[in-house]
N, C-alpha and C positions, 0 to 999 in steps of 0.2 A: 834717079832716086826710086827705090822700091815703094810700093804702097805703104808698107809698114813704116819705113823710114819717114814718109810724108806725114803719117798720122803722129809719129813721135815729134816731128818737127812742129806740127800744129799745136800739140798739147804743150811742148816746151815753150813756144813762142808765147802762149797765153800765160803760162806760169811765170815767165819773165817780166810780164807786165805787173805781177803782184808781189814778186820777191826776187832779190838778188842773191839769196843764200846759195852756198855751195856745200851741202851737206855731204859728209863722207860716210855717214852711217844711215842706212835705211831700216825702218822697223815696221813689221806687219803686225799690228795689234790684234792678234786673233784672240780666241777664248783664253782667258787667264791673264791677259796683259792690258785689258781696258783701263785699269787704274793707272797704269804708267803714263797715259796721256795727261793726268793731272800732275805728274812730276815734270813734265816738260815745260820749260820757261818759254811760253808760246810767243812767236812773233807774227806768224800769219797763219790763218786757217781758211781753206778753200774747199767748198762743197764739190764732190764728184760731179754733180750735175752741171757745174759750170765748166768743167774741163773738157775740151774737145776729145771725143773718142773714148772717154772713160766709162766703163759700165757703171751701173748703180747697184748698191747693195740692197737685196731683197730680204735678207734675214734680219729679224727684229733686233737682235743684239749688236748689229753691225751698223754704225752711225753714218758712215759714208762721207768721211772728211779727211782731207790731206792737211797735216799739221806740220809747219816748219817752226823750229825753235831750238833751244839749247837744253841739253841733258848731260849732266855729269861733266860740264865744261866743254862739250862737243856739240858741233852743229849737226842736227838730225832732221830727217823728214820721216814722218810716221803716218801709215795708213790706219785710220780708225775705221776698220771694217774692211773685209776682204771679200772675194767672189769665189764661188764654188761651181764645180761642173754640174752639180744637180740643180742649179738655178736656171740652167738652159743656156749658159754662156759657152762660147767656143774656148778652147785652151788658149788661143791667141788673145782673146779678150781678158781672160783671167789673169794673164801675165803681162798685159800691156803696162800697168803701173810700174812693174819692175823694170821694164825697158826704159820708161821715162826716168826712173830714179837713176839709172846708169848715166844718162845725159845731164842729170842735175849735178853729178859728181860723185854719187855713191860708190864706194868700194867694198862695203860690207853690209850684209843683210842679216837682220835678227828677226826670226819669225817664231810664233808660238800657235798651238792648237789645243783642242780638247781631243782626247783619245780613249779608246776603250783598251784596258789592259788585259793582255793574254798571258803575260809571263806570270806564272804563280807566285814569284817573288815579289811582284809589285802589289801595292795596295791603293785603294782609292785615296785620291789627294796627293799622291806621289808626283814629283817633277822628274821627267826623263829627258836627258840630253839625247838628241837624235844623232846616232853615229852613221846610220845608212838608211836606205829606203828600198821598198819594192813597189814598182809602179803597176797597179792593177786597175787603173782608171780606164783602160782600153783605148787610150789616145795619149799623144804626146804634143806639147806646144811647138815643137820644132818640125812637125810634119808639113810639107809643102816647100816652096822655093826658099832656099837660104840666102840671106843677105850676108855676104862675106865680111862686110864692114861691121856687122853686129857681132859675129862669131863664127866659128868653124862649122862646116857641114856635119862633121862627125865628132862632136866634143867628148872628151874623155870624162868618164864619170866614176873613176876609181876613188875619188875622195870628194863626194858631194857636199859633205859637211866638214868644215875645216878643222883639222886635228889640233892645231895650235889654239884655235879659239875654244875648242872643247877642253883642252888641258887648262887653259887660263880659267874657264868657268868652274871646273872642278876645284881648283885651287881656291878661288873666291868663295865657292859653296862651303868649303872646309873652314875658311876664316869666318864666315857668317854663321856657321853652324846650321846650315840648310842641307837636308839630306837630298841627294839627287841620284837617280838611276841612269843608266845608259842602255841604249838599245836600238832595234831596228823598227822603223815606222812603215806600215803598209797603208797605201792609199786606195780606198774603194770609192765608187762613184756616189753611194748614198742615193736619195736620202733615207732609205731604209737601213736599220742597223742589221747586223749579220745574224744568220741562223747558227744553231749549234754546230751543224756540219761545217759551215764556213769558217767559224772560229777555230774549229778543230784543224781545218785544212791550213788556215793562215799561220797558225802556231807551228805546223809541221814544216812549212816552207821557211821558217826562220823569223817570223814576226814576233815582236814583243808587245806592239801596240798597233791599233788600227784606227784610222781617221778618214776624213773626206776632203782634205786640203793639203797645202804645203808642197807637195812634190812638184807640180807644175812650175810654181814660183821658184823653187830650188834649181830645176832643170834650166830655166831661162837665165837665172843668175849666174850659174856655172857657164853657160853658153856665152855670156858676155864678160867673164872673168871677175865676177863679184864673189867674194868669200861669204859663206853662209854658216850661221849658227842657228840650230833649230831646237825648240823645246816642245815637249808634249806634257799636258796636265792629264793624269790619269783620272777620269771622271767617272768610270764605272768598271767593274770587274767582270770580264767576259770569259768565264771558265765554263766550257760546255757542260760538264757534269753537274754544275751547281748554278746554271743560268736562271736568273730571275728576270721578269719583264723590266725593261728600262723605262724610267719616268724622266721626261725632260726637266721637270722642276728639280729632281735630285741631281741631275747631271749639272745643271747651272749652279746649284747651291754648292756642289763640290768644287766647281771651278772658282767660284767667289771666295771659297774658304782658302784655297791654295794661292790665290791672286797676290796677297801681300808678300808671300815668300818669293814668288817669281819676279814681282815688280822690284823688290830689293835686290835680288840677284842681277837682274838685267840692268838696273841702274848702276851697280857697281862695275859690271862688265864694261859697260859704255865708257865709264870713267877711266878705266884702266887700259882701254884700247889704245 
């Protein structure tokens, strides 16, 4: 057994002393999805600190709890708080919970983030369905020895975000009269926001939004055969020629304003899966 498999086994053995749930849907409650936790009919809540080999959230808005329960009639497991490269964690640590989710029974992963909008057609508060990504984190969670029992050495990434799930979400958004955009997410390390020149460059290479998360989790999910649906909330407008200093308070406020729409959308997606 590889060291990674041993860590997964340790975490899974502990979790099975707390719950027998077999969730088919995993949710990473990033920025914009915090309120979704209140919609889950909670059965079990476990602190990350108690789970073997789980990292701890160091970002104030990420609570650090694993929630098992029912949402839209489906059994789900939700991460209330995620991990970022800029916190000092390795890519393997960041994505470890996704590995554990797979062994709990998860077949679909729903994930959200806050992002800066670079597409001039996007406005602050918009919700964007992620159709593709560019990894500029300078690292990849699959670097190192590959455990063939977890996934292939060279996983295909031609469809990192599942097209069927995107189409379903678009239909639901139309029914709920919620406006959604679609586009490419670019992941940067952070924690600094980008310069004017960097925004100009990122837009030139095909990016619609930029953020500091999601891509590692998506890569590992694809590696393990989990379908992924990703959302970005546009929390600030990153247009180089009209760039203003970003204020964290305004970014958080924008995310909170958009949260009810994304929560309603995600809840209905889970219901119809």
